[in-house]
N, C-alpha and C positions, 0 to 999 in steps of 0.2 A: 504494500500500500504506500503510495507516495504521500509526502507531507500534505499536499492539497487534498487528497482523498481522505486522509485521516482527519483533517480539519473539517471537511464537509460532513463526515460521519459524526463527529462530536457535535457540530452545530445542529445536525438533524436530530440526534438523540436529545439534545437540549430542548429543541422545539417540541418534541413529543412529550418530554417531561413537563415543560411549562404549559403547554396547551391542553394536554390530556392526562396529566399526572394523576389526578384523582379519579379517573374513569376506569372502567373495567378493561381488561386486556383487549377485547374485541374493538372497543372504541379507540384505544391507542393505535391498534393496527389500522383501523379505518382512517384516523387522522394522518398516519404515516403514508397511507396509500394516496391520500389527496395530494400530498407533495409529489410522490412518485408519478402520479398521473400528469401532473404539471410538467415534470422533467421529461417525461416520455412524449409530451405534446407541447413543444416549445411555443411560446407566444408572448404576448405583452407582459406576462407574469414572470418571465425569465427563461433561460435556456439550459440551465444546469442546476445541480442541487443548491449551491450557494446562492445563485441568482434568484431562484424561486423562493428560497427561505428568507432571504434578507431584503428583498424588495420592500421598500417602505409601505406600510398599511396593508400588507398581505397576511403575515402571521404576527398578530398583535404582540406576542411576547418579545419581539425584537424592536418594538416601537419605544422610544425613550420615555414616553409618558405612561406606559403600561406598568402596573404594579408587579407583574411577573418578570419584567425586563432585568431585574437585579437578582432574581431568585436563582440560586445555585444549589445543586444537589450535594448531599453528603455521599461519599463513596458507597456506604453500606445501605443507603436508603432503598427499600424494595422497589419503589416506583422508579428510581433512577436505573436500577438493574433491569427492570422491565423495559424501560425506554431504550436502553442500550441493546437489549435482545431484539426488540421490535425493529430498531434502526438497522441492525445487522441483517435480519430476516427479510426486510423489505428492500434494502439496497442490493442484496445478493442477486447475482445473475445466474440462473433465473431466480426470481423471488422464492423464498422458502415458505411463504404464506400467501394465500389467495386474497384478492381484493374483495372485501365485503361491501364495497360502495358502488359497484357497477360503474366504475369510471369517474367517480366524483373528483372534481378539481377544487371545490370550495365547500365550506361548512360555516355555520354560525352556532354559537353557544347560547342555548335558550336561557341559561341562568344569568347571562349578562345582557342579553338583548330582549327587551319585552316585546318589541315588534320586529318582525323579520326585516333584514336589510332590503333595500330596493331591488338589488340584483336577484333576490330570492322570490320576488313577486311580479317582476316586470315581464316575464316570459323569456328572458334571455338564458335562464337556467331551469333545469328540471330536478325536482326532489327525487333522490334515489333511495335514501334510507335515513332513519333516525336511530342513533345508537347512544345510549346514555343521554347526556345533555346536548349532544351535537346533532344537528340536522345537516345532511350531506346533499350536495347538488352537483350536477354536471351541466356543461353547456348544452343548450337546446340544439337539436339537429337542424 
Protein backbone atom coordinates (compact mmCIF):
# COMPACT_ATOMS: atom_id res chain seq x y z
CA UNK A 1 0.00 0.00 0.00
CA UNK A 2 1.41 3.37 -0.99
CA UNK A 3 1.42 6.27 1.50
CA UNK A 4 -1.43 7.93 -0.46
CA UNK A 5 -3.47 4.71 -0.38
CA UNK A 6 -2.84 4.37 3.36
CA UNK A 7 -3.91 7.97 3.92
CA UNK A 8 -7.09 7.43 1.88
CA UNK A 9 -7.84 4.29 3.89
CA UNK A 10 -7.49 6.11 7.24
CA UNK A 11 -9.58 9.07 6.04
CA UNK A 12 -12.23 6.62 4.81
CA UNK A 13 -12.30 4.74 8.13
CA UNK A 14 -12.48 8.06 10.00
CA UNK A 15 -15.46 9.11 7.89
CA UNK A 16 -17.24 5.84 8.69
CA UNK A 17 -16.44 6.30 12.38
CA UNK A 18 -17.63 9.91 12.47
CA UNK A 19 -20.67 9.57 10.20
CA UNK A 20 -22.00 6.17 11.30
CA UNK A 21 -20.05 5.22 14.41
CA UNK A 22 -23.13 4.78 16.58
CA UNK A 23 -25.01 2.77 13.95
CA UNK A 24 -25.25 -0.98 13.43
CA UNK A 25 -22.67 -2.69 11.22
CA UNK A 26 -25.08 -2.84 8.25
CA UNK A 27 -25.50 0.93 8.37
CA UNK A 28 -21.74 1.46 8.58
CA UNK A 29 -21.33 -0.75 5.51
CA UNK A 30 -24.06 1.18 3.67
CA UNK A 31 -22.43 4.53 4.51
CA UNK A 32 -19.12 3.19 3.22
CA UNK A 33 -20.74 1.97 0.02
CA UNK A 34 -22.16 5.45 -0.62
CA UNK A 35 -18.55 6.63 -0.82
CA UNK A 36 -17.42 3.69 -2.97
CA UNK A 37 -20.34 4.27 -5.34
CA UNK A 38 -19.16 7.86 -5.79
CA UNK A 39 -15.58 6.74 -6.41
CA UNK A 40 -16.77 4.19 -8.97
CA UNK A 41 -18.89 6.85 -10.74
CA UNK A 42 -16.72 9.98 -10.81
CA UNK A 43 -18.55 13.26 -11.11
CA UNK A 44 -18.96 16.62 -9.50
CA UNK A 45 -18.46 14.94 -6.10
CA UNK A 46 -14.90 13.81 -6.86
CA UNK A 47 -12.86 11.26 -8.77
CA UNK A 48 -11.09 9.22 -6.10
CA UNK A 49 -11.43 8.27 -2.43
CA UNK A 50 -9.95 11.46 -1.02
CA UNK A 51 -11.68 13.72 -3.52
CA UNK A 52 -15.08 12.22 -2.73
CA UNK A 53 -14.57 12.25 1.03
CA UNK A 54 -13.01 15.67 1.45
CA UNK A 55 -15.04 17.78 -1.00
CA UNK A 56 -16.60 20.51 1.17
CA UNK A 57 -20.20 19.96 2.25
CA UNK A 58 -20.32 16.32 1.16
CA UNK A 59 -19.43 14.36 4.30
CA UNK A 60 -20.21 16.73 7.13
CA UNK A 61 -17.69 15.20 9.53
CA UNK A 62 -14.94 16.97 7.56
CA UNK A 63 -16.62 20.40 7.59
CA UNK A 64 -14.89 22.78 10.01
CA UNK A 65 -18.18 23.69 11.74
CA UNK A 66 -19.32 20.11 12.35
CA UNK A 67 -19.06 18.85 15.95
CA UNK A 68 -17.64 15.54 14.69
CA UNK A 69 -14.82 17.28 12.79
CA UNK A 70 -12.52 17.04 15.81
CA UNK A 71 -13.69 13.62 17.02
CA UNK A 72 -10.80 11.17 17.02
CA UNK A 73 -11.12 7.50 17.95
CA UNK A 74 -9.25 5.65 20.63
CA UNK A 75 -7.39 2.65 19.22
CA UNK A 76 -9.39 0.08 21.21
CA UNK A 77 -12.80 1.70 20.62
CA UNK A 78 -15.01 -1.09 19.16
CA UNK A 79 -16.66 1.38 16.78
CA UNK A 80 -13.24 2.41 15.44
CA UNK A 81 -12.29 -1.24 14.97
CA UNK A 82 -15.57 -1.80 13.11
CA UNK A 83 -14.88 1.27 10.96
CA UNK A 84 -11.42 0.00 10.04
CA UNK A 85 -12.86 -3.41 9.10
CA UNK A 86 -15.65 -1.88 7.03
CA UNK A 87 -13.19 0.42 5.23
CA UNK A 88 -10.92 -2.55 4.46
CA UNK A 89 -13.80 -4.71 3.21
CA UNK A 90 -15.40 -2.01 1.04
CA UNK A 91 -12.12 -0.71 -0.44
CA UNK A 92 -10.92 -4.22 -1.27
CA UNK A 93 -10.90 -5.21 -4.96
CA UNK A 94 -13.27 -6.90 -5.32
CA UNK A 95 -15.22 -5.72 -2.26
CA UNK A 96 -15.59 -8.32 0.48
CA UNK A 97 -19.11 -7.15 1.39
CA UNK A 98 -22.02 -6.41 -0.93
CA UNK A 99 -23.72 -3.06 -1.39
CA UNK A 100 -26.90 -2.95 0.72
CA UNK A 101 -27.88 0.42 -0.80
CA UNK A 102 -28.51 -0.57 -4.44
CA UNK A 103 -26.02 2.01 -5.69
CA UNK A 104 -26.70 4.91 -3.33
CA UNK A 105 -24.36 7.87 -3.61
CA UNK A 106 -25.98 10.04 -0.92
CA UNK A 107 -27.71 9.80 2.41
CA UNK A 108 -29.03 12.02 5.13
CA UNK A 109 -29.28 11.45 8.85
CA UNK A 110 -32.85 11.70 10.12
CA UNK A 111 -31.64 12.41 13.66
CA UNK A 112 -30.01 15.63 12.43
CA UNK A 113 -32.37 16.73 9.67
CA UNK A 114 -36.01 17.18 10.60
CA UNK A 115 -36.90 17.76 6.95
CA UNK A 116 -35.30 15.92 4.04
CA UNK A 117 -32.77 17.96 2.07
CA UNK A 118 -33.94 19.39 -1.24
CA UNK A 119 -31.99 16.82 -3.30
CA UNK A 120 -33.99 14.04 -1.57
CA UNK A 121 -37.35 15.45 -2.64
CA UNK A 122 -36.79 17.27 -5.94
CA UNK A 123 -36.75 14.13 -8.13
CA UNK A 124 -33.00 14.22 -8.80
CA UNK A 125 -32.47 11.24 -6.48
CA UNK A 126 -34.38 8.05 -5.69
CA UNK A 127 -34.65 6.59 -2.18
CA UNK A 128 -33.09 3.13 -2.07
CA UNK A 129 -33.15 2.09 1.60
CA UNK A 130 -33.31 3.32 5.18
CA UNK A 131 -30.87 1.72 7.60
CA UNK A 132 -30.71 2.92 11.17
CA UNK A 133 -30.97 6.70 11.12
CA UNK A 134 -29.69 7.05 7.55
CA UNK A 135 -31.82 7.37 4.41
CA UNK A 136 -29.92 6.39 1.25
CA UNK A 137 -30.45 7.74 -2.27
CA UNK A 138 -29.04 7.26 -5.75
CA UNK A 139 -29.25 9.54 -8.73
CA UNK A 140 -32.48 9.22 -10.67
CA UNK A 141 -32.07 7.55 -14.06
